[in-house]
N, C-alpha and C positions, 0 to 999 in steps of 0.2 A: 323474207328479210335475210340479208347476207350474214353468214357466220363470221364472227370476229374473235380475235384472241383477247381474252380478258386478262389484264395485268392488275394484280391486287397488291396493295401495300397498306400499312397502317396510316392513321391520321398523321399528317406531316406538314411541316412548313416547306414552302417552295419559293425560291427567288425567281422573279420574272425579269431577268436582265435583258433578254432578247426574245421577242415574240412575233409570231405571224398570226394576227387576230382576225377572226371572222365574226361580225356583229349581225345578229338578227334583231331588227327593230320593228315592232308592231306599231304603226303610226296611229291606230285607232284605239289602242288600249286606254284604260280609264284616265290616267293622268299624264298622258304623253303629249308634248308639243314637239312633233317630229323634227322641225327645222332647228329649234333651239337645242334639242338633245344631240342631233347630228353635228351641229356646229361645236358644241362643247366637247364631244368625243373626238372630233378631228384634232382640236387643239391639245387634248389630253394625250392622245396616242403619239402625236408629233413630239410632244415634250418628253415622252418616254423613249423616243427613237424606235418605236415599234412599227412594223408593217401592219396595215389593216385594210379591211374592206367592210363597208356598212351596207347591209342589204335590208331594204324596207319591204315588208310583206304586203301582199295585195288581198289576201283572203282566199286566193286561188292557187297558192304556191304548194309545191311538194317539198316541204321543208326537210323532210327526211332525206330525200334524194339529193337535195342541194348540199346538205351538210356532209353526207357520205362523199360526194364529189370533192368538197373542200378538204376533207380529211385525206383523201388520196392525193390531193395537190400539195399537202404539207402544212396545213394550219397546225398551230400549237395551242390555241386557246379559242374557245367560243364564248361570246358574250350574248346573253338573251335579255332583251329589253321589252317589258310589257307585263302582262299578268300571268295567271296560272295556265291559261290556255296556250300562251306563247311558250312557256317553260315546257309544257307537256309535249308540244310539237318538236321542240329542239331536243328534248331527251330522247325521242325516238331515233334521231340521227346519231346521237352520241352513245347510246346504250352499248355497254360491253367494249367500248374503246378506252384508251388511256388518255384521251384528250380531256382536260378539265373544262368545266363550265362555270362561268361567272354570271351572276344574276344581278340585274339592275331593276328592282321591282317598282314598276310604274303603272300597275293595273289597279283593280278595285279590291279584290280579296287578298291576293299575294300570300297564299297559305304557306308555300315553301319558304318564302323570305321570313315570315313570322316564325316558322319552325326553326330556322337556322340562325336567326338573329342577324340577318343581312340588313344593312342600312337602307332606309327608304329615301334618303336624300341622294341625288345624282352625284354630287361631288364626293360625298362620303363613300358611296358604293364604288366609285372609280378609285378612290384612295385605297380602299381595301384590296382591290385587284392588284395594284402596284406594290402594296406593302409586302416585303419579303417575309414578314412574320405571320402572314395569313396561313390558315390551315386548309387542308383538303379533306373533306369527309366523303366516305365511300358509301353512298346511299343504296338501299335496296329498291327494286322496282316491282311493279305488278304487271304480269304479262297476260293479256287477253288476246287469243289468236296470235297474230304476228305483230301486235302493238304493245307498247309499254306505257304504263301510267305511274305517276309518282306520288300522288297525295291520297285521294279517296275514290272509292267506287261504291255507289249506293243505289238502293231501290226503296221507294216509299216516299214519305212526306217531304224529306229533304230534297230528293230529286225533283219532285213536283214544284217545290218552292223555287229552286234555282232555275228550273226550266221555263217557268212562266215570266221571268224577268227579262225585259227587253234590253239590248245593249245601250240604246239611247237613254233609258231610264237609269241605268247604272252610271253613265257618264254625267247625267244631270243631278241625280240625288245621292250618288255614292252609296255608302253602306246602309243608309236609312231605308232604301228600297227593299233590302233583304228583310229588315224588321217588319215593315208593313205587310209584305207578302206572306211572311211566316205567320203573323197573327191571323190573316185572312184564311190561310189554309188550315191552321190548327183549329179554328172554330168549326171546321167540318167534321171533326172527330172520326177520322177513318183509320181502320186497321185492316191488315191483309194476312192471309196464311202463307208462310214461307217454308219451303223444304230446303234444308241446308246440309251440306257435307263439309266437314272440317277435317282435313287429312283423312283419317280412316273412320271418323265418327260421324253420325248423322243425327239431325233433330228436326222436328216439325213444330212451328211456333207461330202464334198470331202476334203481329207487331205493326207499329206505325212506320218504323224505319229499320232497315238493315243496312249497315254501313261497314265497309272494309276500309280500315284506316292504316295507311303506311306512315302518315304524318299525324301527329296529335293535334296540331293547330286547327282551329275552326275557321279562322280568318277574320274574326271579330274580336277586337281588343286582345285580352290575354286568355280568352276562353279556349279550352282544349277538350277534345273528346275523351281524353284520359291521360293522367300524368305518367302512366307506364308506357305510353306509345312513343316509339322513336323510329325514325326512318333508316337507321343503320344497326338495328338489333337482330337482323335475320329472322324476324317474325312479322306476321300480319295480325292485326287486331280486328276481331269481329265485334262490332258494337250493335246490340239489339235494344231498341227503344220501344217500350210498350205503352207509352203515355197515350191517353185518349182525350183528356180535357185540357183546356188552356191552363188551368191551375197545375196540372201534372207537369207541363212543360216549364212553367214559371218556376216551380220548385226545382226541376232538374237544372235549369239555368243558374239558379241560386247556388245549388250544390256544386256545379261546375266552376262557378266563379270563386268558390271557397276551396276548390280542389278536394271536394268530398264526394266524388263521383260514386264511389262504392257504397255510400250510405243511402243512395237513392234507389228505391224499389223499382223504378221505371227503366233502369238501364242494366243490362247484363253483358259481360265480356267473355270472349273466348279467344285463344291464341292459336294460330296456325303456323306450322314450320315449313309447309310445302304448298298447300293447295286449299282453296275455298271455292265451292260452287253453290249458287243460290238460284232457286226457281220458285215461281209463283204462277198460279193459273190466271191471275188478274192481269189486265193490260197496264203494266207499270213500266215507265222508262228506266233503263239502266244508264246511270250517269257516271262518267269517269273523268276526273279532272275538269269538271264543268261542261263536258260534252256528252250528248246522248249517243251511246254506242250500240244500243240494242233495246230489246223489250222482253221483260218477264223472266229472263234467265241470263246467267253469266257464269263463266268458269275462269278462275283467277289462279295463276301460278306465281309463286314467289321467286324472284330472281335476285339473289343476294349480291351485295356490293357491285352493283351494275353501272353506277354513274358517279363520277367524281365532281364534287361541287366545292368551289372556293368559299370559305367561311372565315369568321374572325378566329 
């Protein structure tokens, strides 16, 4: 991945009087009607007198290379339309640049949109982009090898739940498919041994889930992995869940819904300022931003203030 100069500044308002916009549109994301969205965007950008290009992904695209090429050609704003997977791909092209990212969340989970309070309505999301009162938040990223991730990296039951859900089921049943698959997996009562390094400390623990959270949002309603987790606090949160029975998880969900995470005996938190590595001898997928990136081990580096995102 090419080195880039990072330009840091505080959260700020930014007027968008003249823009050269590049749009990445995932036409198969959860709630996308690609033709209708493209038509609306064209009218919107024309009304703003902005130059623009709309690119629809095919699933075989090198989004990182495409965005780097567009940055070199002089784009001033990137708009990502789709779900968390689309956002993650786009982030890899924009990381450590000073080009802002606007999100129009039309996927199924939309974790980052939940986290940042970005509108889920197409018209409202576009209005936010054009509003000179909007802010830009400088979010941290998680680096694994030469790739960046923005929300969660996990091993254990959560990875298995997400990994077993087919894209067509997500489009057909929406968030209900996550609940059904979660109940099915949780009834299996599985835990695994994990060896973990957090900065300079180490621990070995049996757990059903080890999750590194850069974003606190779960993606379901207002549930969060922890109220203390923020994507721009220059920390990574390690969440270790030891639940074994369905009642353990129902109690945990109840405490999460009431923002009483720390009262639950089945969840433990650690904070990392630089690095987290996780390893298990079991054959468990490593899942990052909804994508399987490996098996049984992962090494994660915190990259502070690495991506600029338009928010309220």
